[in-house]
C-alpha positions in Angstrom: 10.7 36.5 67.5 8.0 38.9 68.2 5.5 37.4 66.4 6.5 33.9 68.0 6.4 35.0 71.1 2.9 36.2 71.1 1.6 32.8 69.6 3.4 31.4 72.5 1.2 33.9 75.1 -1.7 33.3 73.3 -2.1 36.7 71.8 -3.4 35.6 68.5 -4.4 39.4 67.1 -1.4 41.0 67.7 0.2 38.0 66.7 -1.5 38.1 63.4 -0.8 42.0 63.0 3.1 41.5 63.9 3.4 38.4 60.9 1.6 40.0 58.5 3.7 43.0 58.9 6.6 41.0 58.5 5.4 39.6 55.7 4.5 42.6 53.7 8.2 43.1 54.2 9.4 39.6 53.0 6.9 37.2 52.1 9.3 34.0 51.9 9.6 34.0 55.7 8.6 31.0 56.3 8.7 30.6 60.2 6.9 33.6 59.9 4.0 32.5 57.7 3.9 29.3 59.3 3.3 31.3 62.6 0.5 33.3 61.0 -1.2 30.0 60.1 -1.0 28.5 63.1 -2.5 31.3 64.5 -5.9 31.1 62.2 -5.5 27.6 62.6 -6.1 27.8 66.8 -8.2 30.5 66.2 -11.0 28.2 64.0 -10.5 26.0 66.7 -11.4 27.9 69.6 -14.0 30.3 68.0 -16.0 28.0 65.6 -18.0 30.0 63.0 -17.2 33.0 64.7 -13.5 33.0 62.9 -12.3 33.5 59.6 -12.6 30.0 58.1 -10.0 28.6 55.6 -11.3 29.6 52.4 -11.3 33.3 54.2 -7.9 32.6 55.1 -7.2 31.6 51.7 -8.7 34.8 50.4 -7.0 37.5 53.0 -3.5 35.3 51.8 -4.0 36.3 48.2 -3.2 40.5 49.5 0.5 38.5 50.3 0.7 35.9 47.7 0.0 35.6 43.5 -2.1 32.2 44.5 -2.5 31.3 40.3 1.6 31.3 40.4 2.4 27.9 41.0 5.8 28.1 42.8 4.1 30.9 45.2 1.2 28.6 45.7 3.1 25.8 46.7 5.3 27.7 49.0 2.2 28.5 50.9 0.3 24.7 50.9 4.2 23.6 52.0 4.3 26.1 54.9 0.2 25.0 56.1 1.2 21.0 55.9 3.7 22.2 58.5 1.6 24.3 60.3 -0.9 21.2 60.0 -3.7 23.0 58.9 -5.7 20.8 57.2 -8.6 23.0 55.6 -6.3 25.7 54.3 -4.2 22.4 52.6 -7.6 21.4 50.9 -8.7 24.7 49.7 -5.1 25.3 48.1 -5.3 21.8 46.5 -8.7 22.9 45.0 -6.7 25.1 42.8 -4.4 22.1 41.3 -4.5 21.6 37.7 -5.4 18.5 36.7 -2.9 15.9 36.7 -1.1 16.0 32.7 -2.3 19.5 32.3 0.8 21.3 32.9 4.3 20.0 31.8 6.2 19.9 35.5 4.5 17.9 37.4 1.2 18.5 39.3 1.7 22.4 40.2 3.5 23.1 37.1 6.9 22.6 39.7 9.8 20.8 38.8 10.9 17.6 40.1 14.4 17.7 41.2 17.5 15.1 41.3 20.8 15.6 42.5 23.6 13.0 41.0 26.5 13.1 43.0 30.1 12.4 41.8 30.7 10.5 44.8 29.0 8.3 47.1 27.1 11.2 49.4 28.4 11.1 53.1 26.4 11.8 56.0 28.2 14.9 56.7 27.9 16.4 53.0 23.9 16.7 53.5 24.4 19.5 55.4 27.1 21.4 53.0 26.5 23.1 49.4 26.3 20.5 47.0 23.1 19.2 48.6 21.8 22.3 50.7 21.7 24.5 47.0 19.4 21.9 45.4 17.1 21.3 48.8 16.8 24.9 49.3 15.5 25.2 45.6 13.3 22.5 46.2 11.8 24.0 49.3 11.6 27.3 47.4 10.5 26.2 43.5 10.3 22.1 43.6 7.7 19.5 43.7 10.1 17.2 45.0 14.0 16.5 45.5 15.6 13.0 45.2 19.5 12.5 46.2 20.6 9.5 44.1 24.0 7.8 45.7 25.8 5.0 46.5 25.7 4.3 50.5 28.9 5.7 52.1 27.4 4.9 55.6 24.0 5.9 57.4 22.7 9.1 57.2 21.0 10.5 60.3 21.4 14.3 58.8 18.3 13.2 55.8 15.7 13.7 58.6 16.8 17.2 58.9 16.1 17.6 55.1 12.5 17.6 55.2 10.9 16.5 51.6 13.9 15.2 50.6 14.2 11.7 50.0 17.5 9.2 49.0 17.9 6.8 46.6 20.2 4.1 47.4 22.3 2.8 44.4 24.2 -0.5 44.5 27.0 -1.5 42.9 30.7 -2.3 42.7 33.6 -0.5 43.5 35.0 1.6 40.2 39.1 0.6 40.0 41.2 4.3 40.8 40.3 6.7 37.5 37.7 3.7 36.3 34.1 4.7 36.5 32.5 2.2 34.7 30.2 0.6 37.3 29.0 4.3 38.4 28.2 5.2 34.6 26.0 1.9 34.0 24.6 2.3 37.4 23.4 6.1 36.5 22.6 5.1 33.2 20.2 2.5 34.1 18.2 4.6 36.7 17.8 7.3 34.1 16.1 5.3 31.7 13.7 4.3 34.4 13.1 7.6 36.0 13.8 10.1 33.3 10.4 10.8 32.4 10.1 12.9 36.1 13.5 14.0 36.0 13.0 17.7 35.1 16.1 19.3 37.1 19.5 17.6 37.6 22.1 19.0 40.0 25.8 18.0 39.7 28.7 18.6 41.4 32.2 19.3 40.2 33.2 18.9 36.3 33.8 15.3 36.5 34.8 13.0 32.7 32.1 10.4 34.4 29.0 12.7 34.0 29.4 12.9 30.1 27.6 9.9 29.2 25.0 10.5 31.9 24.3 13.5 30.2 24.5 12.6 26.8 21.5 9.9 27.7 19.5 12.5 29.8 19.8 15.2 26.8 18.9 12.5 24.3 15.9 11.5 26.7 14.6 14.8 28.1 15.5 17.5 25.7 13.4 19.8 27.7 15.0 19.2 30.9 17.7 21.6 32.7 21.2 20.8 34.1 22.6 22.6 36.7 26.7 22.2 37.2 28.1 23.7 40.5 32.0 23.8 40.1 33.4 23.6 43.1 36.7 24.3 41.7 39.7 26.4 42.9 42.8 27.1 40.5 44.9 24.7 41.0 42.5 22.0 40.5 41.1 23.6 36.9 45.1 23.3 36.0 44.8 19.5 36.0 41.7 20.2 33.3 42.8 23.1 31.2 39.7 24.4 28.7 38.6 23.7 26.4 39.1 20.4 26.2 37.3 17.1 24.9 37.5 15.4 28.1 34.8 18.1 29.8 33.6 20.0 26.7 30.7 17.8 26.1 29.4 17.9 29.8 29.7 21.9 30.2 27.9 22.3 26.5 24.8 20.1 27.7 24.6 22.1 30.9 21.9 25.5 31.2 23.9 26.9 33.9 27.6 26.6 35.1 28.8 28.6 38.3 31.6 28.9 40.1 31.7 29.8 43.8 34.5 32.5 43.9 34.2 35.8 42.1 38.1 35.7 41.1 37.4 32.3 39.9 34.4 33.4 38.2 36.3 36.0 36.1 39.0 34.0 35.6 36.9 31.5 34.1 34.7 33.5 32.3 37.8 35.1 30.3 39.5 32.1 29.2 36.6 29.7 28.7 33.9 29.7 25.7 30.7 28.9 28.3 29.0 31.2 30.4 30.5 30.8 34.1 27.9 32.3 36.5 28.7 33.5 40.3 27.1 31.2 43.1 28.6 31.5 46.0 28.3 29.0 49.2 26.3 30.4 51.7 23.9 29.5 55.1 21.1 28.0 55.7 19.2 27.9 59.0 16.5 25.7 58.5 13.7 28.3 59.5 15.5 29.0 63.2 16.2 32.9 64.0 19.8 33.9 64.0 19.5 36.6 66.2 22.7 39.2 65.8 26.1 38.7 67.6 26.9 42.2 69.5 31.0 42.5 69.8 31.0 42.3 73.6 29.4 38.7 73.3 33.3 38.5 72.0 36.6 37.1 73.5 39.8 37.2 72.4 39.7 34.1 70.9 41.5 33.3 67.0 39.3 30.3 65.9 39.5 27.9 62.8 37.3 25.1 62.1 37.7 22.2 59.6 40.4 18.9 59.4 42.8 19.7 61.5 46.1 19.0 60.0 44.9 18.1 56.6 47.9 19.1 54.2 45.5 21.6 52.4 44.5 23.5 55.6 48.1 24.0 56.2 47.4 24.5 60.0 51.1 24.3 60.8 51.0 27.9 59.4 48.5 29.1 61.5 49.9 27.7 64.5 53.5 29.3 63.8 51.5 32.9 62.6 50.2 32.9 66.2 53.5 31.8 67.9 55.3 34.8 66.7 52.5 37.0 68.0 51.8 35.8 71.0 54.4 37.6 73.1 52.4 40.7 72.0 49.2 39.7 72.2 49.2 37.9 76.3 45.1 37.7 76.5 44.5 36.0 73.2 43.8 32.2 72.8 43.7 29.9 69.2 41.1 27.5 69.0 41.2 24.5 66.2 37.5 23.0 66.1 37.6 19.8 63.6 38.9 16.1 63.6 42.6 15.8 63.8 45.0 13.8 61.5 47.9 12.2 63.4 50.3 13.9 61.6 49.3 17.3 63.2 49.2 15.7 66.7 52.7 15.1 66.1 53.4 18.3 64.7 51.8 19.7 67.9 54.1 17.7 70.1 57.3 19.4 68.5 55.5 22.6 68.2 54.7 22.5 72.2 58.3 21.9 73.1 59.7 24.9 71.3 56.9 27.1 72.7 56.0 25.3 76.2 54.1 28.7 77.2 51.5 28.1 74.6 50.4 24.6 75.8 47.2 26.4 77.4 46.7 28.8 75.0 46.5 26.4 71.9 43.5 24.0 72.0 42.0 21.2 70.0 38.9 20.8 70.8 38.0 17.9 68.1 35.2 17.5 66.2 32.2 19.3 67.0 29.4 17.8 66.1 26.4 20.0 67.9 25.2 22.7 66.1 24.6 24.7 68.8 28.0 24.4 70.7 30.0 25.0 67.1 28.1 28.6 66.9 29.0 29.0 70.1 32.8 28.6 69.3 32.1 31.1 66.7 29.8 33.7 68.6 32.8 34.0 71.2 35.5 34.2 68.5 36.8 37.8 67.4 38.7 36.1 64.9 38.1 33.5 61.9 41.4 32.2 60.7 41.9 30.1 57.3 45.6 29.6 56.3 44.8 26.7 53.4 47.0 26.5 50.5 44.0 25.8 47.9 40.8 26.2 48.7 37.6 26.7 46.6 34.8 28.8 48.6 35.1 27.6 52.3 31.7 26.8 53.5 33.0 27.6 57.3 33.0 31.1 56.0 29.2 32.3 56.1 29.1 30.2 59.2 31.8 32.2 61.1 30.5 35.7 59.2 27.4 35.1 60.2 28.5 35.6 64.0 30.1 38.5 63.6 33.8 36.9 62.9 36.6 39.2 61.6 38.3 37.2 58.8 42.2 36.6 58.6 42.4 34.1 55.3 45.5 33.6 53.3 44.7 34.5 49.2 42.7 31.6 48.4 40.4 32.2 45.6 37.4 33.3 47.9 40.0 35.8 50.1 37.9 38.9 48.3 34.6 37.4 48.8 35.6 36.4 52.2 37.1 39.6 53.3 34.9 42.0 51.5 37.5 42.8 49.6 39.5 43.8 52.5 36.5 45.7 54.4 35.8 42.3 57.3 39.6 41.5 57.0 42.9 40.5 56.0 44.4 38.5 53.4 48.0 37.3 53.8 50.0 35.2 51.5 50.0 31.6 51.1 52.9 29.8 53.6 53.3 33.5 54.7 53.9 33.0 58.8 55.4 36.1 58.9 52.5 38.0 57.5 49.9 36.0 59.0 51.4 37.5 62.5 51.7 40.8 61.2 47.8 40.6 60.1 47.0 38.8 64.1 48.8 42.3 65.5 47.8 44.5 63.3 43.8 43.7 63.7 43.8 41.9 67.2 45.0 45.9 68.2 42.7 47.9 66.8 39.6 46.7 68.8 37.2 49.9 67.3 38.2 47.9 63.8 37.0 44.7 64.8 34.0 46.2 66.3 32.5 48.0 63.7 33.7 44.9 61.0 32.0 42.4 63.6 28.6 44.3 62.8 29.2 44.8 59.0 30.1 41.3 58.2 27.0 40.0 59.4 24.6 42.2 57.4 26.8 41.3 54.4 26.8 37.6 54.6 22.8 37.9 55.2 22.4 39.9 52.1 25.0 38.2 50.1 25.2 34.6 51.2 22.1 33.4 52.5 20.7 30.7 50.3 17.2 31.5 50.5 18.4 34.2 48.3 20.8 33.0 46.2 18.5 30.1 44.9 15.9 32.7 43.6 19.2 34.2 41.5 19.5 30.3 40.4 16.1 30.3 39.7 16.5 33.1 37.0 19.5 31.8 35.2 17.9 28.9 34.9 15.1 30.4 32.6 12.2 31.3 35.2 10.4 34.7 35.7 12.1 36.7 38.5 10.6 34.9 41.6 8.7 37.0 44.2 10.9 38.9 46.7 14.0 38.8 44.3 16.4 41.4 45.7 18.5 42.0 42.5 21.6 40.2 41.4 24.5 39.3 43.4 
């Protein structure tokens, strides 16, 4: 990033000019604003009275932000805190209204709470169920509290700057009985409802019903967002409308589906408004340079729980085997924890295809994000052969680094391939169709090269959580936020 390089070399004047130009185009570039504020901070330390003072910097920022707007003032203040620019933080605090003057916390911003339907795991902290409330908080919230029963340690919580976790303790419930869960969360609501301005829920689960009914009774002015996270097979188990889930959906201000196909289906058949909020990506402020096609190799990649029944990785191996003799330079890499039953399948597979032992690689799980990104960066094709799936989180990770898509016809297939612009959809369970798709795409380098660039632009435009939460902000009944670039 040019502004960062200029800051590191000490050219503060050019750094400021560069950062301002970028912020005029997109004021929500948090990393760029932080560099700008660091440059002002360092200049004040070095040049004293000759430098711009904190009040002057604040006046200057008024050309880029509406500092009378609580959400924009909060954005600038959080960035000033990250930049350790204490003078500017103090100037911004002078603009805060007195406690109690506004209804939503000190800044008129909501205190946000997330109740998972089941105990959160560490890995889930960096998935859609947590990232959407977290990114929303970073843009529009005063605080974020994740309320969960403990399920191991949470080292990834350190990456969610500003978020806090409340651990509930309650006995294990019997299968399909959630009495202990309901009692624990109901007690929590009674103790904290005064600060619970916005409640995020994940999946339409019956044990949420008594919780939302209690919350609505105590906070009729509060707002509830339900992220469905469903696929067509799952929804068949809960036909709607129903007495079981109806009270939950009735209580929500916003209900969203992840894929357009599911959103259209539910909107036609259900009496509730279902909005489209896809799963996306979040870089935690890190710049993600575009990947060139020249960086890629003849690799087909999949990432996930390898051997999970719904992932149908057996189809992936069989499809590759059918095409492999005509694609001698290509290899298949499977990244993720491997279930024991799938290892047994692989042993039998390699007995039938001994020539593929060096071309089909099971890497195991890759926890280091940089190493995982290198897998995506090198792969020309990302393949997903699931039998059932909602909206895979791995899609945006792969697309952001320029992978062409070959996917089975799951609910989000159209979203993932751009309705065929960036890949190929094959019938579920059709290994022969998968082999044909591999042959068609692997032999068409011009198509892959073109799609490599276009899918990166596509995912940055439509699946960036920084943009997605702006739309959610409007759906929740707020004014159009700065930088809003239209509905998805």
